[in-house]
Every structure is written in C-alpha cells, then in structure tokens.
N, C-alpha and C positions, 0 to 999 in steps of 0.2 A: 340893427348890427350899429355901433361908436363905432364907428373909423377912426377918432380921435384916443380913446381908452386901448382900442386893439396898436394903435400907433406906441404907446406906454408899456405899454405890456412886451412889445420888439425891440422896444429900446432898449428894453431891463433883464435880457435874455441874450445869451449864446444865441448868433444867426441860424445854430442846428435845430437845436431845441423850443424857439423861442415862444416858452412859455404855449404849448403843447392843447396842454389841460383847458387853459384858462381860452387861448383864441379859438380850440372847437367847442366850446358851451358858448363862445358870442355867437359865430358859425351856425348852431345849433337854436340859435332862439326863432322863434315861429313866426311873428310878424314881420321880422326882416330880410330873412334868410333864403339868398338864393340857391342854395342847396335844395333845402328844402320844396320849395317853391319849384323845381326842375321836377322832384319829387312825386309833386303831390300832381301836375301837369302830364307827367309820364303813367299813373294810374288810375287817371281821367281816360288820357288818349287810349291805353291800356282796353277799357270799358266798351270805349267806341267800338273800339276797332274789331273787338271782338264781338258785342251784339249786329253788328251791321255786315260784318262780313258773315257772320253766322248764320245771318235772317236771308242775305241772299245768296249762300250754297244750299240754305235748305232750301230757297224758292225752286235751284236749276234739279233740285232733289224729287223734289214733288211733283212740281208740274210739266205738263208739255209729255206726259205720261213717259219721266228718266230720259227723254230723247237726250235734252242737256247736261246729264249726270255729269258731262265731261268739265263744262262750266264750272259747274259746284265743286267739281273736286279743284280747281285752278284755285277760285278762292278758300277755300280749305289749304293750301299751299302756302298761298297770300299768307294768310291766318297763321299758322305754323312759324313762317320765317320770322314776321313781325312779331311774333310772343319771344323770339329766339332772341333777338334785340332788342325789343323791352325789358328781358332780365338781365340783359349782357348790358344796357345802360345802366340800367335798376342800380348793379353792383359796383355798375364805377360811381352812382355818386353816392352811395352809401360807406363806401370806402375813402368819398373826399370829405367824410362827416366823425372819421375815427379820428376820435379820441386821441389815442396813443400813439397817434404817428407822429412825425416830423413834419409839420403841419409845413412850414414855408415851402422844403424841396418837392413832399409830397403833392402837394395841392397846385402846383406847375408844372408838374409832369402828368395828371390826371386832369389837370385842365388841358392839358394837349391834347388828351385821347379822346377825353367828351368834344372838345373841337371837329375833331375828324370824325367822331360818330354822329354828330348833327350833322356836318357837311355829306357823309354818306347819306342820312335820313335824309336831307333835302333832294339831293339830286336820285334816289331811289324814289322818292315818293312823286317827281316830276316825271321820271321815265316811265314810271307804273303805268299812264294813263296811252302814250302810243302801244305799248307791250300789249296792254286789255284793247286798244282794238283790233291791234293785228290778229290777236290770237280770237277774238272772237268775228271777225272776219272767214279765217280759214276754220271755224267751227261751220259758221255758217252756211259758207260757199260748200262744203262738202256734203252737211244735213242737210240742205234745204235747197238745192242747183236750177230748179223752175223757179221758187219767187224772186232769184236776184239775179236771172238772166239780162232781162232789162236793166239793171242801174248801175249807175257812173263808175261805182268804187269796183268791178268785177271788170274784167274781159269777156266781150263775147261779138257775137258778129256784126253787130251794130255800133259796139265801142272799144275801138281800136286799143293796141294798147298802152300806146301817150296818155291817151287819155285818162286809163286806167290807174299810172301809174303818178299824170298830174291830179286827178283827184286824189289820191290816198295821201300825195305828197304836201298838198293843201293841209289837207283834216289833218293828219298828223300834227304841222307842222305851228296853225292856227291853237289846237286841243291844244299841245304841251307847251306855248308862251305861256297861254293865259294861263295853266299849270301851274309855271316854273315864280309866276310872278304872285299870283294866291300864297302858294305853299312858300315860300318866300317869306310873305308878309307874316305867313300862320308860323312858321319855324323862330321864324326872331323874336315874337313876344310869348312864345310860350320857352325858347331855350337862348336864344340869341342872347336879349340884353340882358337876362342873370348871367351870360357866361361875360360880358363887356362888364358888368359890376364887378365880377371877381377879379377878373384880367386889374383893372382898376382900382383894387384892394391891392394885389402885389408889384401893379407899380409904385402906390407910393409910397408901401411900408421899404421898396429900395429905395426912395431916395432921404428917406431917416439915416 
C-alpha cells in the first residue's frame, strides 16, 4: 500500500467518499494489506485451534475408558467459543475491505471495534490458563481422590488449608504471568502491529 498515492486520492475527493473504490483497491493489495494479513493470520489460528482442541477433546473422550470425558466436553465448549469469536472477527475484517463503503468513517469505527476484539482475545487467551488449572484440579479431586491425598495442591490431614491456598496462588500467578507475556507478544505479532499500521494511515490522512 502506497501512502503517498492514498493521500493524493484523499485530497482529490470529499471527506466522506474519499475515493472509496480506489482506496479500497489499495487496501486489498495482497502484498502490503494489513487487513488481508490479519485475515490470513485468523484463518491460520482457526485451523490450529480446531486441530489442537479437537485432538485433546478426542483423547479425553477415548482414553481412560471415557472417565474424563467431562474434560473433553470442556475443550469442545472452548472450541465452539473460539470458532464464534473467529467468525465475528473475520466478518469485521471483511467489512473493513468493503469497496462500496465510506472508507475513512467506516474504517475508524471498525478499527476501534477490532481493537476491542483483540483486547478481549488477549485477556481471554490469558485467563484460559488459570481457568483450565482450576477446572482440571476440581475434576481430579472428585475423580481420583486417593491419588491426590498427599498433594500440596489439595487440602488434607497433612496439608492445612493455608498451604493449599498458597500453593494454588503461586501456581496460578506464575502460569498466568508467563501466559500474559507470551500471549501479548503473540497477539501483537498477528494483529497489533497491523492495527497500528492502519491507525498510522488514518492519522497521516487527517494531517492533510
């Protein structure tokens, strides 16, 4: 996408219509289009999530004589939620490529919506770690109580409640912090930097 070319089109048209067809055509160029890059990243993520969550869910449905099938259903639920999120975000990105829309006004509004989607993705992707730890901990506690009697992660005669709570606090804090750092870098690479490119484009257009 050539910023100088877009600025020339921008300056030659009224603010509302702003040469929407030509600007949209530039935005749709495969090689430099941040929206197309985000859509490709989104499709890649969807395939990875479907495969990885599907394999894990199938494993818990089949292994252990289906004793832990509830864990499999938990992963199925997560998969459904992620698929819904990916569908909504892909729909938004497709709308941002609309060639018949008023590009600048729509792009500003849709960009803010996309930022909220990405922020939610970052928070939920981080929160899933402590949620899974707690979920798996509860399942193991009720399914295999004899195997965890002497484990510091569960209260027992030799493990007072304060030690149990302290162990879970450190486990969840450390795992969540690590996931936050990794997830923030990952989300920024796939979406954040492309959103910044679009924001910079709009800011430079406003200066003309």
